C-alpha positions in Angstrom: -31.5 -20.6 18.5 -27.8 -21.3 19.5 -27.0 -21.9 15.8 -28.4 -18.5 14.8 -26.5 -16.7 17.6 -23.3 -18.5 16.7 -23.6 -17.7 13.0 -24.3 -14.1 13.8 -21.3 -13.8 16.1 -19.0 -15.5 13.5 -20.3 -13.2 10.8 -19.8 -10.1 12.9 -16.2 -11.2 13.9 -15.3 -12.0 10.3 -16.7 -8.6 9.1 -14.8 -6.7 11.9 -11.6 -8.6 11.0 -12.0 -7.7 7.3 -12.7 -4.1 8.0 -9.6 -3.8 10.3 -7.3 -5.0 7.5 -8.5 -2.5 4.9 -6.8 0.8 4.2 -8.7 3.8 5.4 -9.2 6.7 3.1 -9.8 10.2 4.3 -11.9 12.7 2.3 -11.3 16.4 2.2 -13.3 19.0 0.4 -12.5 22.6 -0.6 -14.7 25.1 -2.5 -14.2 27.9 -4.9 -17.1 30.3 -4.4 -18.2 33.1 -6.6 -16.8 31.5 -9.7 -16.7 34.0 -12.7 -19.3 33.1 -15.3 -16.7 32.3 -17.9 -15.0 29.7 -15.6 -18.2 28.1 -14.3 -20.2 25.2 -15.6 -18.7 22.6 -17.9 -15.9 24.9 -19.0 -14.8 25.2 -15.4 -15.0 21.5 -14.9 -12.9 20.9 -18.0 -10.3 23.4 -16.7 -10.3 21.9 -13.3 -9.5 18.4 -14.6 -6.7 19.7 -16.9 -3.1 18.6 -16.3 -2.1 22.2 -15.8 -4.4 22.7 -12.8 -3.7 19.3 -11.3 0.1 19.8 -11.6 -0.3 23.3 -10.0 -2.5 21.8 -7.2 0.2 19.3 -6.3 2.8 22.0 -6.3 0.7 24.3 -4.0 -0.2 21.4 -1.7 3.4 20.7 -0.9 2.7 17.0 -0.8 5.7 15.1 -2.1 5.5 12.0 -4.2 2.1 12.7 -5.7 1.6 12.4 -9.5 -1.0 14.1 -11.7 -2.4 10.7 -12.6 -2.8 9.8 -8.9 -4.5 13.1 -8.1 -6.8 12.7 -11.1 -7.8 9.2 -10.0 -8.4 10.2 -6.3 -10.2 13.5 -6.8 -13.4 15.0 -8.1 -14.5 18.4 -9.2 -18.2 19.2 -9.1 -20.5 22.1 -9.6 -22.6 22.8 -6.5 -26.2 23.9 -6.4 -25.0 27.5 -6.0 -22.9 27.1 -9.2 -19.7 27.2 -7.1 -17.0 24.5 -7.6 -16.3 21.8 -5.0 -13.0 19.8 -5.0 -12.9 16.5 -3.2 -9.7 14.5 -2.6 -9.4 11.0 -1.0 -6.0 10.1 0.4 -4.6 7.6 2.9 -4.2 10.2 5.7 -6.2 13.3 6.7 -3.4 15.8 6.3 -2.6 14.8 2.8 -6.2 14.9 1.8 -6.7 18.3 3.2 -3.5 19.7 1.7 -4.4 18.4 -1.8 -8.0 19.6 -1.7 -6.9 23.0 -0.6 -4.1 23.1 -3.2 -6.6 22.0 -5.9 -9.0 24.8 -5.1 -6.2 27.4 -5.0 -4.8 26.1 -8.3 -8.1 26.4 -10.0 -8.6 29.9 -8.6 -5.2 31.0 -9.9 
């Protein structure tokens, strides 16, 4: 019984130590609702992932030091069940994630 308890405690401490050393990512989401029919569906997703929209999203967000490649890798554009578009961005801090997700939705809308 002591061996089982000792192994459980050691495993829990090791997992906690590992988790504490990992970077935390924050996820922010922004939506574009009432998407015009010509900008919805797959065509809308293709436009959302274009360099033009991603560049504009970075510009609108005001987040310095972000590249188009970084945003493409750390973001998703999805069609919701209501045929709206959802933009999700993961970043190392909450403010950056929120600014980029909001900028992404604004860039697509424009």
